[in-house]
C-alpha positions in Angstrom: 3.1 -14.8 -3.7 1.4 -18.1 -3.1 4.2 -19.9 -5.0 6.8 -18.3 -2.9 5.0 -19.3 0.3 4.7 -22.9 -1.0 8.5 -23.0 -1.7 9.3 -21.6 1.7 7.0 -24.2 3.4 8.8 -27.0 1.4 12.2 -25.7 2.5 11.1 -25.5 6.1 9.9 -29.1 6.0 13.2 -30.2 4.5 15.2 -28.3 7.1 13.1 -30.0 9.9 13.8 -33.4 8.3 17.5 -32.5 8.1 17.5 -31.6 11.8 16.0 -35.0 12.7 18.6 -36.7 10.5 21.4 -34.9 12.2 20.2 -36.0 15.6 20.0 -39.6 14.4 23.5 -39.3 12.9 24.8 -38.1 16.2 23.4 -41.1 18.0 25.0 -43.5 15.4 28.4 -41.8 15.8 28.2 -42.2 19.6 27.5 -45.9 19.1 30.4 -46.3 16.7 32.8 -44.6 19.1 31.6 -46.6 22.1 31.6 -50.0 20.4 35.1 -50.3 19.3 36.0 -53.6 17.5 37.6 -56.4 19.5 40.4 -57.2 17.0 40.9 -53.9 15.1 42.6 -54.2 11.7 43.6 -52.0 8.8 39.9 -52.0 7.6 38.8 -50.5 10.9 41.6 -48.0 10.8 40.7 -46.8 7.2 37.0 -46.8 8.1 37.5 -44.5 11.2 39.9 -42.3 9.3 37.4 -41.7 6.5 34.6 -41.2 9.1 36.7 -38.7 10.9 37.5 -36.7 7.8 33.9 -36.7 6.7 32.7 -35.5 10.1 35.4 -32.8 10.2 34.2 -31.4 6.8 30.6 -31.7 7.9 31.4 -29.9 11.2 33.1 -27.0 9.3 30.1 -26.7 7.1 27.7 -26.8 10.0 29.8 -24.2 11.9 29.6 -21.9 8.9 25.9 -22.4 8.7 25.5 -21.8 12.4 27.3 -18.4 12.1 25.2 -17.5 9.1 22.0 -18.4 10.9 23.0 -16.5 14.1 23.7 -13.4 12.0 20.3 -13.8 10.2 18.4 -14.2 13.4 20.1 -11.2 15.0 19.4 -9.0 12.0 15.7 -10.0 11.9 15.4 -9.2 15.6 17.0 -5.9 15.2 15.0 -4.9 12.1 11.7 -4.1 13.6 11.0 -1.5 10.9 8.7 1.4 11.1 5.6 -0.5 12.1 7.4 -2.5 14.8 8.7 0.7 16.4 5.2 2.3 16.0 3.6 -0.6 17.7 6.1 -0.5 20.6 6.2 3.3 21.1 2.8 4.4 19.7 2.0 7.9 18.5 5.1 9.3 20.2 7.1 7.5 17.6 4.8 7.9 14.6 4.0 11.5 15.1 7.4 12.7 16.2 8.7 15.7 14.2 12.0 14.0 13.6 10.2 10.8 12.3 8.0 12.8 10.0 11.0 14.4 8.3 12.8 11.0 8.0 9.8 9.3 6.4 8.8 12.0 3.9 9.3 11.2 0.3 11.7 13.2 -1.7 
């Protein structure tokens, strides 16, 4: 149990660092777009083409991740479980005849 918690904490820290990196990446992209070279050449064209393809693939991956995270966050909000519902509705939920039948083993 403790090992799992440590792994989750490590992953959370890594995700926070990734978030900060993405913000920094965004700023650098804005600089690159605004500061176009004075005498553009083939080198600049190739550089921006590769940058564009890299950002497109990154955007697709981020969009997929965003959809997955939205689904995960919505499911965790919807899944209050038995104790969440009991806390919200009290004994009217926990001692209901229908609920008793639904939670009986067997």
